[in-house]
FIKEVEX-242728 format. One record per residue: residue number from 1; x, y, z of N, C-alpha, C in turn; residue in three letters. Coordinates in steps of 0.1 Angstrom, whole numbers, plus 5000, padded with zeros to 4 digits. Atoms other than C-alpha are relative to their C-alpha. Last residue first. Example, Ala and Ser with C-alpha at 12.3 -4.5 7.8 and 13.67 -1.06 7.14 Angstrom:
  seq  n.east  n.north  n.up  ca.east  ca.north  ca.up  c.east  c.north  c.up  type
    2    4991     4989  5000     5137      4989   5071    4992     5011  5008   Ser
    1    5009     4988  5000     5123      4955   5078    5009     5012  5000   Ala
This chain:
  seq  n.east  n.north  n.up  ca.east  ca.north  ca.up  c.east  c.north  c.up  type
   81    5018     5006  5003     3414      7829   4832    4991     5000  4990   Glu
   80    5008     5013  5006     3449      7838   4820    4988     4993  5004   Ile
   79    5000     4988  5014     3459      7874   4836    4995     4990  4992   Ser
   78    5015     4996  5000     3445      7855   4869    5001     5008  4992   Lys
   77    5019     5000  4998     3470      7835   4870    4988     5005  4997   Asn
   76    5005     5006  5011     3500      7855   4856    4985     4998  5003   Ile
   75    5003     4988  5012     3495      7881   4883    5002     4990  4990   Met
   74    5008     4993  5000     3498      7848   4911    4989     5015  4992   Asp
   73    5008     5003  5018     3525      7829   4894    4987     5010  5003   Pro
   72    5005     5005  5003     3548      7837   4927    4987     5001  4983   Ala
   71    4998     5007  5013     3577      7858   4923    4986     4991  4996   Pro
   70    4994     5001  5004     3562      7885   4925    5009     4990  5013   Arg
   69    4994     4992  5014     3526      7894   4940    5019     4991  4996   Gly
   68    4983     4999  4997     3506      7870   4959    5011     5004  4993   Asn
   67    4993     5009  4984     3471      7872   4973    5016     5007  5004   Ser
   66    5000     5015  5002     3461      7891   4936    5006     4995  5020   Val
   65    5008     5013  5002     3447      7923   4931    5006     4988  4997   Glu
   64    5004     4998  4993     3482      7947   4948    4980     4993  4997   Ser
   63    5001     5009  4992     3501      7931   4923    4992     5000  5014   Ala
   62    4991     4995  4994     3484      7948   4895    5004     4991  5007   Ala
   61    5000     5002  4993     3470      7933   4863    5012     5000  5016   Val
   60    4995     4996  4994     3457      7938   4832    5005     4999  5017   Ser
   59    5005     5003  4985     3438      7924   4805    5016     5005  5005   Phe
   58    5011     5011  4995     3439      7928   4771    4993     4999  5007   Asn
   57    5000     5010  4984     3466      7955   4765    4986     4995  4996   Ile
   56    4996     5013  5000     3465      7969   4726    5005     4989  5013   His
   55    5009     5006  5011     3437      7996   4721    5011     4987  4999   Gly
   54    5010     4999  4999     3448      8019   4755    4992     4984  4991   Gln
   53    4999     5018  4997     3489      8009   4749    4982     4993  5002   Trp
   52    5012     5001  5010     3484      8051   4741    5002     4978  4998   Glu
   51    4995     5008  5017     3522      8052   4762    4989     4993  4989   Leu
   50    4986     4988  5007     3509      8081   4784    5007     4998  4990   Val
   49    5007     4994  5010     3475      8061   4789    5007     5005  4992   Gln
   48    5005     5000  5024     3488      8028   4793    4998     5010  4995   Ile
   47    4988     5010  5007     3516      8039   4824    4993     4999  4984   Ile
   46    4987     4981  5011     3492      8063   4837    5003     4996  4990   Lys
   45    5003     4991  5004     3466      8030   4844    5002     5010  4997   Glu
   44    4998     5006  5010     3496      8011   4860    4988     5006  4981   Leu
   43    4994     4999  5013     3495      8038   4877    5005     4991  4989   Leu
   42    4999     4990  5007     3464      8038   4897    5013     5004  4993   Glu
   41    5005     4992  5015     3463      8005   4895    4999     5013  4994   Arg
   40    5011     5002  4992     3497      7998   4920    4987     5006  4988   Pro
   39    5007     4982  5007     3528      7992   4899    4988     4998  5016   Phe
   38    5002     4997  4992     3543      7955   4908    4992     5010  5004   Gly
   37    4995     4995  4995     3529      7946   4873    5000     4998  5019   Thr
   36    4999     5005  4992     3515      7922   4842    5010     5014  5011   Thr
   35    4984     4992  4990     3507      7929   4815    4993     5002  5013   Val
   34    5000     5002  4985     3482      7910   4793    5017     5003  5006   Ala
   33    4990     4994  4993     3483      7907   4750    4997     5006  5019   Ile
   32    4998     4984  4991     3461      7889   4734    5013     4995  5005   Ala
   31    4992     5012  4986     3474      7865   4701    4998     5016  5014   Ile
   30    5008     5001  4990     3448      7880   4673    4999     4988  5009   Glu
   29    5003     5019  4998     3477      7874   4648    4991     4994  5008   Arg
   28    5003     5007  5017     3474      7909   4640    4997     4989  4994   Ser
   27    5015     5001  5004     3470      7920   4676    4997     4991  4990   Lys
   26    5007     5013  4995     3506      7905   4680    4992     4999  4998   Leu
   25    4990     5011  5012     3524      7927   4649    4989     4982  5013   Tyr
   24    5004     5000  5011     3507      7959   4666    4999     4989  4994   Glu
   23    5011     5007  4987     3519      7945   4708    4991     4999  4982   Phe
   22    5004     5020  4996     3552      7940   4689    4983     5004  5004   Leu
   21    5004     5007  5012     3549      7975   4674    4996     4988  5001   Gln
   20    5007     5000  5008     3546      7991   4701    4997     4994  4987   Thr
   19    5011     5010  4992     3567      7971   4719    4992     5001  4995   Val
   18    5003     5009  5006     3600      7983   4694    4983     4996  5011   Gly
   17    5002     4999  5018     3620      8007   4711    4992     4984  4996   Pro
   16    4991     5004  5003     3614      8001   4753    4998     5002  4983   Phe
   15    4997     5018  5001     3589      8025   4763    5014     4991  4992   Glu
   14    4998     5004  5013     3595      8065   4775    5000     4985  5002   Lys
   13    5001     5014  5003     3582      8085   4805    5003     4992  4990   Leu
   12    4988     5008  5002     3604      8111   4808    4991     4991  5006   Leu
   11    5005     5011  5015     3572      8131   4802    5014     4996  4995   Gly
   10    4989     4992  5002     3575      8152   4837    5001     4993  4981   Gln
    9    5004     4991  4999     3545      8135   4845    5008     5015  4997   Asp
    8    5014     5003  5004     3552      8103   4846    5000     5014  4990   Ile
    7    4994     5006  5016     3584      8112   4861    4993     5002  4991   Leu
    6    4993     4987  5003     3563      8126   4891    5012     5003  4987   Lys
    5    5013     4993  5003     3537      8100   4892    5005     5009  4991   Asn
    4    5000     5005  5012     3573      8074   4892    4985     5009  4995   Tyr
    3    4994     4995  5005     3581      8097   4927    4996     4996  4979   Asn
    2    5007     4990  5005     3543      8097   4943    5016     5003  4985   Asp
    1    5006     4998  5009     3550      8060   4943    4998     5016  4991   Met
């Protein structure tokens, strides 16, 4: 994960075009947003902060927080509890 942290620290993390706009649209329709990832919680939180998604994400799940990561549905199930 150190390599990912270095890339983020170097300012190389970029969101896919339109993601923030999609989040804003979903929020305006009162649709909750969940993010799941195989990254550890610490890296996930850093990504959310750098991309300024704190006000958009309702819930997030890292693979280490469930019994089984992908392709098992555990992260999705946890996000809709």
